[in-house]
C-alpha positions in Angstrom: 0.0 0.0 0.0 1.3 3.5 -0.7 0.1 7.1 -1.0 2.0 9.6 -3.1 1.7 13.4 -3.1 3.6 16.0 -5.2 5.2 18.8 -3.2 6.3 22.0 -5.0 9.1 24.1 -3.6 7.9 27.7 -2.9 9.7 30.8 -4.1 12.9 31.7 -2.1 11.3 34.7 -0.4 8.7 32.4 1.4 11.0 29.6 2.4 10.7 28.8 6.1 13.9 26.8 6.6 17.4 26.2 5.1 17.6 23.3 2.7 20.5 21.0 3.1 22.7 19.6 0.3 25.1 17.3 2.2 23.7 13.7 1.9 24.6 12.6 5.4 23.2 15.7 7.0 20.1 15.6 4.9 19.4 11.9 5.8 19.8 12.7 9.5 17.6 15.7 9.3 14.8 13.9 7.4 14.9 11.1 10.0 14.8 13.6 12.8 11.7 15.2 11.3 9.8 12.1 10.2 10.5 9.6 13.0 8.7 11.4 15.8 5.6 12.0 13.6 5.4 8.4 12.6 5.9 7.2 16.2 3.4 9.6 17.7 0.8 8.1 15.3 1.5 4.7 16.7 3.5 3.3 13.8 7.1 2.2 13.4 9.4 3.8 10.9 11.1 1.3 8.6 13.0 3.5 6.2 13.3 7.1 4.9 14.8 7.3 1.4 15.3 10.3 -0.9 15.9 9.4 -4.5 16.0 11.0 -8.0 17.5 14.1 -9.3 16.8 17.8 -8.6 13.4 18.7 -9.9 12.3 15.1 -10.0 12.8 13.7 -6.5 10.9 11.2 -4.4 10.9 11.2 -0.6 9.8 7.7 0.4 8.6 7.1 3.9 8.2 3.4 4.7 6.4 2.5 7.9 4.4 -0.3 9.5 1.6 -0.9 11.9 3.0 -2.7 14.9 0.1 -5.1 14.9 0.3 -6.2 11.2 3.8 -5.2 10.0 2.1 -3.4 7.2 -0.1 -0.3 6.4 -3.5 0.1 4.9 -4.2 2.8 2.4 -5.9 4.9 5.0 -2.9 4.6 7.3 -0.6 5.7 4.5 -2.8 8.8 4.0 -2.8 9.5 7.7 1.0 9.6 7.9 1.2 11.7 4.7 -1.1 14.3 6.1 0.7 14.4 9.4 4.0 15.0 7.7 2.9 17.9 5.6 3.4 20.7 8.2 6.7 19.5 9.7 8.2 19.0 6.3 6.9 22.4 5.1 8.3 24.2 8.2 11.7 22.5 8.2 12.0 22.7 4.4 15.1 20.4 4.2 15.0 19.5 0.5 16.4 22.0 -2.0 14.1 20.8 -4.8 10.6 19.9 -5.7 9.8 16.4 -4.6 7.0 13.8 -4.3 6.2 12.5 -0.8 5.4 8.8 -1.0 4.3 6.9 2.1 4.2 3.2 1.8 4.0 -0.2 3.6 7.2 -2.4 3.6 5.4 -5.1 1.6 6.0 -8.8 2.0 9.5 -9.0 0.5 10.4 -6.1 2.8 13.8 -4.4 3.3 15.6 -5.2 6.5 16.7 -1.9 7.9 16.9 -2.4 11.7 19.0 -5.0 13.7 15.7 -6.4 15.2 14.5 -7.2 11.6 17.2 -9.9 11.4 15.8 -11.5 14.6 12.1 -11.3 13.5 12.8 -12.9 10.1 15.0 -15.7 11.3 14.9 -18.7 8.9 13.8 -16.7 5.8 15.8 -16.0 2.7 17.4 -12.6 2.1 19.5 -11.0 -0.6 21.9 -8.2 0.4 24.6 -5.9 -0.8 27.9 -5.4 1.0 30.2 -2.3 1.1 33.0 -2.8 1.9 32.9 -6.3 0.3 33.4 -9.3 2.6 36.0 -11.8 1.4 36.0 -10.0 -1.9 32.2 -10.4 -2.4 29.8 -7.5 -2.7 26.5 -9.5 -2.6 25.0 -12.4 -0.7 22.0 -14.6 -0.8 21.1 -17.0 1.9 18.9 -17.9 4.9 19.1 -15.9 8.0 20.5 -18.1 10.7 20.8 -15.6 13.6 22.2 -12.3 14.9 24.6 -11.7 17.7 25.1 -8.0 18.5 26.3 -6.4 15.3 27.0 -9.6 13.3 24.5 -11.7 11.3 24.9 -15.3 10.1 23.6 -16.5 6.8 23.4 -20.1 5.7 24.6 -19.9 2.1 24.3 -23.0 -0.2 27.6 -24.6 -1.1 29.4 -22.4 1.4 27.7 -22.9 4.8 27.4 -20.4 7.6 28.7 -16.9 6.6 29.1 -14.3 9.3 28.6 -10.7 8.1 28.9 -7.3 10.0 25.7 -5.3 9.9 27.8 -2.2 9.3 28.8 -3.6 5.9 25.3 -4.4 4.8 24.1 -1.4 2.7 20.9 -3.0 1.5 19.0 -6.2 2.4 15.6 -7.5 1.2 13.7 -10.6 2.0 13.1 -13.1 -0.9 9.5 -13.7 -1.6 8.7 -17.4 -0.9 5.5 -19.2 0.1 7.0 -19.6 3.6 7.4 -15.8 3.8 3.8 -15.2 2.6 2.5 -17.6 5.2 4.5 -15.9 7.9 3.5 -12.4 6.8 -0.3 -12.9 6.4 -0.3 -10.0 3.9 -3.0 -7.5 3.7 -2.2 -7.1 0.0 0.4 -9.0 -2.0 0.4 -6.4 -4.8 3.8 -5.0 -5.8 5.8 -7.9 -4.4 8.4 -9.7 -6.4 7.6 -13.1 -8.0 7.3 -16.0 -5.6 10.3 -18.3 -5.4 9.3 -21.8 -4.5 11.5 -23.4 -1.8 12.6 -26.3 -4.0 13.6 -23.9 -6.8 15.6 -21.8 -4.3 17.4 -25.0 -3.2 18.5 -25.6 -6.8 19.7 -22.0 -7.1 23.3 -21.2 -6.7 23.1 -19.3 -3.4 26.8 -18.9 -2.9 27.9 -15.3 -2.2 28.7 -13.9 -5.6 28.9 -10.5 -7.4 26.1 -11.5 -9.9 23.4 -12.0 -7.3 20.2 -10.2 -8.0 19.1 -7.2 -6.0 
């Protein structure tokens, strides 16, 4: 589920805040603005991501209902409305952009340490930077987390221990097992289901050609 709204940048003489251009500062500022709003509404923030180029940017706010792990269309709209004023007052983005509020979906990104605990036993694809043992990608089954390290069971390799700090992106692989565990409100927009037996025949070893 998602709700999108276009936001035009007002003329310079009516700007309320100072837009940031440094990526790290901007990410921190956006999270500081958005997280309290989402939390106050009773939801958990999953990810804030700004993408695109000046004049054609999208600010994606991904959140979840604590009870379902997802959002309904009405909940997306509620968050979007609540963010209007804080974003307008802070004015952190030096460009026109579209605000998009969405649910994580079934094949969700893993963005918090606790996500690795919750989805123990499920398949994940991830990217690594810096590479680990010369590899920039991995595909395996989550076997556990201890502090800031996670273990994947990778076919033809076995257990592989990876630092969370090196994982730049991670996403669950859509399987029947994941669908059953998620009890989705809506499966629309999810990737194609990978059957367990097909996944077993796949080359799951850590390799640079793994899919996103």
